[in-house]
C-alpha positions, 0 to 999 in steps of 0.5 A: 843132011838136016840136023837130027832133032835129038841133037837140039838142046831141049829148053822147057822154060826159056825165061832168060829171054823174058823181060822182068815184066814178062817174067812177073806176068808169067809167075803171077798171071795165074794168081790174077786169073784165079782171083778174077775167077774166084770172085766171079763165081762167088758173086754168082753164088751169092746172087743165086742164094739171095734170089732164092731167099737164103738170107737172114732177117737183116738181109744178109747171107747167113754164116752157113750160106757164106761158107756154102758159097765159098765151098762151091766157088772154090770147087769150081775155081779149082776145077777150072784152074787145074784144067787150065794148068794141068800140063805143068808139074803141079803135083811133084812127089819125091815120096809117093803118097800111096804106101805105108811110109807115105801115109804115115808121113802124111798123118805125121805132118797133118798132126804136127801142122795142127799143133803148130797152128793151134799154138800160133793162133793162141799167140796171135789171139793173146797179142790181139786181145792185149793190143786191141788191134785186129779184133775182127780176126778173133771173130772170123777165126771162131766157127760158131753160129749156124755153120754146120761142122760138116760144111766147115770141114768140107769147105776149110779142111778139104776144098780150100786147102786143095784149091789153094795148094794147087794155085800157090804151091802147085803153080805159082811156087813152081813158076817162081822156082823156074824163073828166080830159084828155090829161095825166091819160090818159098819166100815170094809164094808165101808173101802172095799167099799172105796177101791173098788173106787180106786181113792184116792179122791173118796175113801174119799167120798165113805168111809164117805157115806159107813159109813152111808149106813152101819149104815142103813143096820146094825143099822136099819136092813133094806137093802133097806134104804141103797139102797135108800141112795145110789140111792139118792146120785148118782142121785143128784151127776149126776144131779149136774154133768150135770148142771155144 
């Protein structure tokens, strides 16, 4: 008689048989896919805006159009990424979002993240002004000019956190945890998240915030807590940027 399939051990992700290079490809492959997809869509959006005459007198895209292009690119990128990796456990939720406790927790994390973001940004700004290093960060962090507040909120409080949390905490962090454990998942996903921001000064901010979001995702086994933290940090940073 043949073996009953129920008696066979179930192996969801047998990464022990992968080489180190294979493990790295499994873990960081989604980042490469995301970057290629995002840059490609961003280029297409920018070309369309330039062709349709959405440029300043200097021949460059205005801040409003750049933000709009970013929002469109991230939206489509998030859709493609979700469809590509939807079978993975992207959205674990030990504590359900729906319900009084979940909503209150979301709001508490949102506000706490905002306060921390404002304080950390003020500290970074003070260091930058004192040392003169990374002055371009001050300009990039200030939402002024022709960017409409609604567009900024849609792009940086809703679309960007959703897309980035799907990629960094939903997919990459989970894969690192599967291969190298929880501690590595928190640290490495934060490092990758920091490198993604390119600007050296902003990397420091992203690394510190990424460590907290990584802990919320891995330590609390709840993806939406990391999302709440990300949204709150961006919302308060934008608010301060507009008021400054």
